[in-house]
TIDO-915803 format. One line per field, with one value per residue (C-alpha): x, y, z; residue number from 1; residue in one letter. Coordinates in steps of 0.05 Angstrom, whole numbers. Layout:
BEGIN
east <- X | ...
north <- Y | ...
up <- Z | ...
pos <- NUM | ...
code <- A | ...
END
This chain:
BEGIN
east <- 519 | 569 | 541 | 556 | 517 | 457 | 459 | 460 | 403 | 359 | 376 | 355 | 290 | 276 | 290 | 242 | 190 | 201 | 193 | 131 | 96 | 114 | 157 | 198 | 257 | 304 | 296 | 328 | 389 | 394 | 389 | 441 | 493 | 479 | 451 | 458 | 430 | 384 | 349 | 341 | 312 | 266 | 239 | 226 | 197 | 158 | 147 | 137 | 85 | 43 | 48 | 37 | -9 | -2 | 21 | 91 | 100 | 77 | 123 | 183 | 165 | 164 | 229 | 271 | 237 | 253 | 327 | 328 | 284 | 283 | 226 | 182 | 132 | 128 | 119 | 65 | 28 | 32 | 3 | -54 | -71 | -69 | -118 | -165 | -156 | -192 | -177 | -145 | -98 | -82 | -61 | -19 | 16 | 27 | 56 | 104 | 126 | 136 | 182 | 223 | 222 | 184 | 139 | 111 | 83 | 58 | 23 | -15 | -41 | -61 | -102 | -135 | -153 | -188 | -253 | -323 | -332 | -257 | -256 | -239 | -203 | -157 | -101 | -97 | -100 | -43 | -2 | -15 | 7 | 70 | 87 | 75 | 120 | 177 | 165 | 171 | 100 | 90 | 29 | -6 | 12 | -16 | -80 | -86 | -76 | -125 | -176 | -160 | -179 | -239 | -268 | -244 | -246 | -237 | -176 | -116 | -48 | 18 | 55 | 4 | 13 | 88 | 80 | 38 | 91 | 145 | 102 | 92 | 167 | 180 | 132 | 167 | 109 | 155 | 105 | 55 | 110 | 134 | 64 | 56 | 125 | 114 | 51 | 83 | 142 | 93 | 61 | 98 | 124 | 194 | 245 | 240 | 198 | 246 | 305 | 269 | 244 | 313 | 343 | 290 | 304 | 379 | 366 | 324 | 382 | 341 | 400 | 381 | 313 | 344 | 394 | 338 | 301 | 363 | 382 | 312 | 321 | 385 | 356 | 297 | 342 | 387 | 327 | 293 | 302 | 350 | 295 | 274 | 346 | 353 | 287 | 303 | 378 | 379 | 345 | 381 | 449 | 432 | 407 | 470 | 513 | 478 | 491 | 543
north <- 262 | 233 | 187 | 238 | 290 | 244 | 226 | 300 | 316 | 260 | 282 | 354 | 329 | 286 | 344 | 389 | 333 | 324 | 398 | 406 | 345 | 361 | 300 | 291 | 339 | 280 | 263 | 328 | 314 | 243 | 267 | 321 | 279 | 211 | 229 | 160 | 118 | 174 | 176 | 100 | 100 | 159 | 123 | 59 | 91 | 151 | 146 | 73 | 59 | 116 | 89 | 16 | 26 | -47 | -89 | -99 | -24 | -11 | -66 | -37 | 31 | 7 | -32 | 21 | 77 | 47 | 44 | 117 | 139 | 86 | 122 | 126 | 73 | 102 | 173 | 152 | 113 | 174 | 218 | 170 | 164 | 239 | 246 | 191 | 157 | 93 | 26 | 3 | 63 | 54 | -18 | 2 | 56 | 7 | -43 | 11 | 25 | -49 | -54 | 1 | -38 | 20 | -28 | 20 | 64 | 4 | -24 | 41 | 42 | -31 | -18 | 42 | -2 | -53 | -14 | -19 | -74 | -88 | -97 | -171 | -173 | -233 | -209 | -142 | -177 | -222 | -162 | -126 | -187 | -192 | -119 | -130 | -191 | -148 | -101 | -161 | -153 | -228 | -230 | -181 | -224 | -286 | -249 | -222 | -290 | -323 | -270 | -278 | -351 | -339 | -288 | -323 | -398 | -417 | -373 | -412 | -378 | -415 | -352 | -336 | -407 | -398 | -333 | -368 | -422 | -370 | -333 | -395 | -405 | -332 | -339 | -401 | -447 | -499 | -556 | -516 | -490 | -561 | -583 | -524 | -533 | -608 | -591 | -536 | -577 | -626 | -575 | -509 | -494 | -472 | -494 | -434 | -470 | -529 | -484 | -447 | -512 | -542 | -482 | -487 | -561 | -547 | -496 | -548 | -598 | -644 | -650 | -716 | -689 | -622 | -657 | -697 | -632 | -597 | -656 | -660 | -589 | -609 | -674 | -637 | -582 | -633 | -664 | -598 | -556 | -497 | -445 | -477 | -475 | -403 | -381 | -412 | -403 | -367 | -424 | -479 | -447 | -436 | -507 | -536 | -497 | -531 | -602 | -638
up <- -994 | -943 | -889 | -835 | -873 | -880 | -807 | -788 | -836 | -808 | -737 | -753 | -784 | -723 | -676 | -714 | -712 | -637 | -623 | -667 | -637 | -565 | -552 | -489 | -486 | -474 | -547 | -568 | -525 | -552 | -624 | -613 | -579 | -610 | -678 | -710 | -653 | -633 | -701 | -701 | -631 | -646 | -707 | -668 | -606 | -633 | -708 | -726 | -671 | -697 | -768 | -749 | -689 | -672 | -614 | -643 | -650 | -579 | -553 | -589 | -563 | -491 | -497 | -530 | -493 | -426 | -445 | -464 | -406 | -351 | -316 | -377 | -355 | -285 | -311 | -360 | -305 | -259 | -313 | -328 | -254 | -245 | -302 | -278 | -210 | -231 | -200 | -265 | -267 | -194 | -207 | -267 | -228 | -170 | -220 | -245 | -173 | -161 | -222 | -190 | -123 | -90 | -53 | -1 | -55 | -94 | -33 | -20 | -91 | -92 | -29 | -63 | -122 | -76 | -70 | -97 | -148 | -145 | -69 | -74 | -141 | -134 | -179 | -142 | -74 | -96 | -119 | -54 | -15 | -57 | -42 | 33 | 30 | 2 | 61 | 109 | 134 | 136 | 182 | 136 | 76 | 110 | 125 | 54 | 22 | 69 | 51 | -23 | -22 | 22 | -26 | -89 | -75 | -149 | -159 | -184 | -188 | -178 | -159 | -105 | -80 | -78 | -41 | 11 | 20 | 28 | 78 | 120 | 120 | 139 | 197 | 221 | 205 | 175 | 176 | 136 | 90 | 77 | 58 | 10 | -21 | -31 | -69 | -109 | -135 | -166 | -212 | -214 | -283 | -261 | -209 | -162 | -109 | -112 | -96 | -41 | -10 | -14 | 22 | 77 | 85 | 90 | 145 | 181 | 175 | 130 | 82 | 48 | 25 | 7 | -38 | -71 | -87 | -114 | -157 | -186 | -213 | -249 | -275 | -306 | -333 | -368 | -402 | -420 | -483 | -485 | -476 | -410 | -384 | -407 | -376 | -309 | -308 | -241 | -202 | -240 | -225 | -152 | -145 | -177 | -129 | -70 | -94 | -52
pos <- 1 | 2 | 3 | 4 | 5 | 6 | 7 | 8 | 9 | 10 | 11 | 12 | 13 | 14 | 15 | 16 | 17 | 18 | 19 | 20 | 21 | 22 | 23 | 24 | 25 | 26 | 27 | 28 | 29 | 30 | 31 | 32 | 33 | 34 | 35 | 36 | 37 | 38 | 39 | 40 | 41 | 42 | 43 | 44 | 45 | 46 | 47 | 48 | 49 | 50 | 51 | 52 | 53 | 54 | 55 | 56 | 57 | 58 | 59 | 60 | 61 | 62 | 63 | 64 | 65 | 66 | 67 | 68 | 69 | 70 | 71 | 72 | 73 | 74 | 75 | 76 | 77 | 78 | 79 | 80 | 81 | 82 | 83 | 84 | 85 | 86 | 87 | 88 | 89 | 90 | 91 | 92 | 93 | 94 | 95 | 96 | 97 | 98 | 99 | 100 | 101 | 102 | 103 | 104 | 105 | 106 | 107 | 108 | 109 | 110 | 111 | 112 | 113 | 114 | 115 | 116 | 117 | 118 | 119 | 120 | 121 | 122 | 123 | 124 | 125 | 126 | 127 | 128 | 129 | 130 | 131 | 132 | 133 | 134 | 135 | 136 | 137 | 138 | 139 | 140 | 141 | 142 | 143 | 144 | 145 | 146 | 147 | 148 | 149 | 150 | 151 | 152 | 153 | 154 | 155 | 156 | 157 | 158 | 159 | 160 | 161 | 162 | 163 | 164 | 165 | 166 | 167 | 168 | 169 | 170 | 171 | 172 | 173 | 174 | 175 | 176 | 177 | 178 | 179 | 180 | 181 | 182 | 183 | 184 | 185 | 186 | 187 | 188 | 189 | 190 | 191 | 192 | 193 | 194 | 195 | 196 | 197 | 198 | 199 | 200 | 201 | 202 | 203 | 204 | 205 | 206 | 207 | 208 | 209 | 210 | 211 | 212 | 213 | 214 | 215 | 216 | 217 | 218 | 219 | 220 | 221 | 222 | 223 | 224 | 225 | 226 | 227 | 228 | 229 | 230 | 231 | 232 | 233 | 234 | 235 | 236 | 237 | 238 | 239 | 240 | 241 | 242 | 243 | 244
code <- X | X | X | X | X | X | X | X | X | X | X | X | X | X | X | X | X | X | X | X | X | X | X | X | X | X | X | X | X | X | X | X | X | X | X | X | X | X | X | X | X | X | X | X | X | X | X | X | X | X | X | X | X | X | X | X | X | X | X | X | X | X | X | X | X | X | X | X | X | X | X | X | X | X | X | X | X | X | X | X | X | X | X | X | X | X | X | X | X | X | X | X | X | X | X | X | X | X | X | X | X | X | X | X | X | X | X | X | X | X | X | X | X | X | X | X | X | X | X | X | X | X | X | X | X | X | X | X | X | X | X | X | X | X | X | X | X | X | X | X | X | X | X | X | X | X | X | X | X | X | X | X | X | X | X | X | X | X | X | X | X | X | X | X | X | X | X | X | X | X | X | X | X | X | X | X | X | X | X | X | X | X | X | X | X | X | X | X | X | X | X | X | X | X | X | X | X | X | X | X | X | X | X | X | X | X | X | X | X | X | X | X | X | X | X | X | X | X | X | X | X | X | X | X | X | X | X | X | X | X | X | X | X | X | X | X | X | X | X | X | X | X | X | X
END
């Protein structure tokens, strides 16, 4: 049988399977208009995960599924939250909103999750603070992070620490921000705080120290393996552009 005929046959089989198993109607359109790629995607997203039932299958499903339906994760999170409005489902839906940069909706849900036994959950408090930062509610972020540490004194999270430093900078507390950034650049696993600190120093006309910080990013990048440079390409590139 010619390749086109096989492709069409597999597409028809996949369409029948999709209809019988109640799959998303978008699959039918994909299989009709892109039979070759559609069949491959359908197998990876819908069929193989069921057969494998493992982490790799679920990961492949999420990756390819999000390409075909960009709102898949959000839609699934909405459905789960509608079925059961638990703190966990609220956080997962809020995470999905955050990925879509819908921070106001995310913030509301994180707050709903901070109740009962989860009232002072540090990870959720951090996520709420991050959402409020994106909404430019810096005083609220400062209050949330202070409360986070007060209620969870042993909590260690480098991203929460970076958020605190950025909040101090946004509030104009440059002395406090400097102290936090100086601590961060000694242990943070990537160069983001270096770049942000360097930019703050530049704005404060402390050009010599700013150049030292930017150059330290490039020096480490030059000595680091390829995967490090690839992972942190954005901050390395931005830091390099600031070197005079």
